[in-house]
N, C-alpha and C positions, 0 to 999 in steps of 0.2 A: 155362654151368653151372660152369666152373672158373675164372672170372675173379674178381678181388678188387677192391674199391674203391681208388682212388688216394689218397684222403684218409683220415687216421686218424679213428677214431671219437672223439666228444667224451667227455671224462672227466667224471664227476660231481664237482661241487664241494661237495656237502653229504652228510650222512649220510642214507641212505634210511630210517632209523629214524623220522624225523619228516618230515611233509609239510605245508608251509605257505609261503605267499608273504609272510607278515608277519614281518619280521626280528625284531621285539620278541618275538613269540610263539615263534619259533624259538630265540632266546636263552634264554627262560624254560624251554622244554622241555629244551634241552641242559643248563642249569644244574641242573634238577631231576633229570635222569638221572645227571649227574655226582655229585650229592649222594647219590643212592641207591647208586651203585656204590662210593663212598667208604665209606659206612656199612656196606654189605654186606661189603666187603673187610676192614674192621676186625672185624666180627662173625665172619667166617669164620676169620680168624687166631686170634682168641680161642678159638673152638670147636675148631679143629684143635690148638691148644695145650693142650687139656684142659678148658677151661671149658665144660662141657656144658650149663650153665644159661643160656648166651648167648641173647639174644633177637635174632632177625634182623629187618631192616626189612620192613615190609609190602611185598608185591610179590615176595618170595622164593618162587618157585613150584617149580622143578625140585628144588632141594635139599629142600624141604619134603616132596615126594613120595617122595624116596629115603632120607631120614634122619629120625631122631626129633628134630626141632628144634622150637623155639617161634618164632613170628613175632608182630610187633606187629599189633594189630587196626586196621582202617581204619574211620573214621567215614564213612558214605555222603556226608555234607556236604563231606568233604575230597576227594572223587573228582571229577575233571573229565573229562567225556567230550565230545569235539568231533565233531560230525557235519557232513557236507557239506550245505550248504543245497540244498533241493530246487528 
């Protein structure tokens, strides 16, 4: 009960935010997330700087709940949902 393994645990080599074995799909997901974060960061800097009419990117959830901000609308055709094959 008080012993420890002799070998170190394996460290993850990728972000757990995305799960796929397809390297191309992983690269696309990371690029899309990076683009969202960049756009969000720019919008937040403008908003904090006083530009209260700033429009945040679609997908801004928590700040939208907590502050009176505007967000882009999402067309359902632009949303991709991946599900595990049965």
